[in-house]
Steps between C-alpha positions, in 0.01 A plus 500: 500500500225244588600142539432265210165322503633177404815294562631262230738224570672347197823368649391146553117441470267765353304666772279806484387657830240785533353696785271210575762220476616262224347559155450209266525565124293268286791381271872489441501745205334759710765448768768514231366821363504667840853364568635632174348851546641512858849394391510750226336787680501796447584447142185475281471174303363483142189295468650296217785403724259385769286301260819325366622436841184323621306402193757480228374163376143652445377673191545882526139572546443252781829609671389862509156399635671289766708794609202733514326254725800453722546877541130524589538231767810663648323829531205328686750352746735781542274807433412690188796739542763225551594485130611795290428516126208410287691533179795303369692489821420374849671543845425461862419828684761598759419419848247225445704189529815440712691227310777309670706464191505869433565566876796259484662704220450833686657361817806367318542839322494672840784270596513577881549212757128516611370512143712207380390290801138581415556415130650163603192423711274587215653246264313178604532303174497548128260731335151364442587148586127388487387694182547292184365647176564312169587792278850530357528878562395443870745217544784709368414800709465307823818321445702813439335678793572209732873506401515867553328523834693197623831660407393820687400309803824309501696821468312640789572193714880520435500878539307476829739233627803715417352777701429275797859366478629870497310545817662190653185300472659180356203284583263719309728512204516119497119494509473724205767309298328164561164640412649621166660159434163313564372689189821484290779294639735622215524860629862528581448840661281324754765235548758771558273661757492167689875471489549846638231459767639167629845646504385817688333260758829319550381187307781488245498127473135501401562769253769295326273191510229709337738604225594141431130412461465795264792386293340150461156635416618742232704212342205274520232745385681725258844338438666818613691650796429772746563849359811707578323696777413185692844356457662821623274499810587139571872579467457750786311244705791265470753768617615544855320824541127530553324595173423869506454571123288375221411605156148604625574630842821654619838598370679317210830653567664730752795661325740752655361823338484844659191542724227754397467601859567868578475696818183716537675831437271806488643617175431185307143600415498607140229583252227270638280441196739507209451242230803320351543248231696178561535324170714190428597407149291224353654191344443463124156378421363600840129568465460687831400834359273603788690665787448350849408763754656500850448741787763543773367649824768619749566837674878474438630589157801278528281198561284591208819543282641166614167324417498673165850383429387136569190540283709604208650155493154340433477314175203698388422865415397669827361838598584588860282750688625634834308631813629606838163473697177310502290799347729514194498124465122476499474767240749332274320154534168672426656649178670179411290200617684277249807504719668154522690549821531730801811515723351642826685624810307425814639804683346794316493858641123554468344158553570149622628290209288196599175700466616610158569143407154396619337772297698432186424128520132568546473752221745358253528129556689427173801710592784304659636674814841444661569656845833685550606511868792616707461186714418126448279474810294172477186669625537774229554222236186301607292813513616595144413165360171477682403834338583369142858584445687280265844570623698658788836651432717639774688811401826331583453261198756500230399621159527165329289329760246780469490454130448121543210575749332742268517262200375220727196694605424611146518149386227398754707397798542629857823644640603448857848600628721214590570634846120496564465142387803400715342664797176328436666164484691556821164595668336180380786291633511676839 
């Protein structure tokens, strides 16, 4: 696929760059029209909507004439084939303009360590900071789009920081958290990331001072207190033991339940591609009528059965698919691309599990993947997270902890075993 002819920057100042360098558009409304078409691509936009957006205060005839002139000018700048549609709908042709706002969303959807870091770098400032158009519809659209993209960028910063912290990069985690707070200092998830990163670096006194400052700010700005997740984290910081858990990263509890670990007996391999249904009763009034799909990939039937038993306890209707090798797993994912979660063993009989993880993340970036492993080796954990895994569960994990880990990942968090975090803390202090 050929590279786009033009690059469009909207995250800060409007800037259009073509093969010959910067391109100046004659007026703000022409810039606004291009920006709107780029942000909504590839969805065609009705002409009536475009006229209301940019010329809503004009008479209909004049507004339509202004739109025709603007589209003519855009074609002169971008090329005659840059716009699709001569009837009632208009859209940008694919591959003509590379827009940073659209690329930001694509990178965040991908969700890997590298893509999140790139997304964070893309977000320079709020959308179209220098394009002011005095039309009510435009003002409403820009305000809403700014809030949406800012929220996505902040989520990416916190998520990126959590991944860095999982890889023992406390300094990078702090950098991401502070960057998020310069945009919105009321984001408690960013404050929690600072607390965890400071604690991981052995700077617990600074972490507690940061919490005191947060309490004062929330009281001053919102007349409220930190939420329960933040208070729980700070309670751990004040304990004698190093903090190894949090509502977003790590274990919440470590109860004494039977392990799901089984020895790799040759006769534990059962029907490899059977489909089983794990369905939990719903509470009265529950509207979750759509089943969540989960795939368990492991070459030992007892491990699959143990995972299935845990998945039955989820508070939602769940369909569980099983595969014993990578080939079967790929076929199931191709048939069910709407899977919500994959539990993936890294020691598969036909292929390295890390390569399967990389392929699945590239092809299906919206599916959450948790690694199952017979060990908790730090190098394996770091490699898994660098390839886009959202959790790492040793097979020695108790069932209740495993359930908590799965719920955590499904709610948007990262799961790291407590023993891995403890080892990371010891290594930082050595």
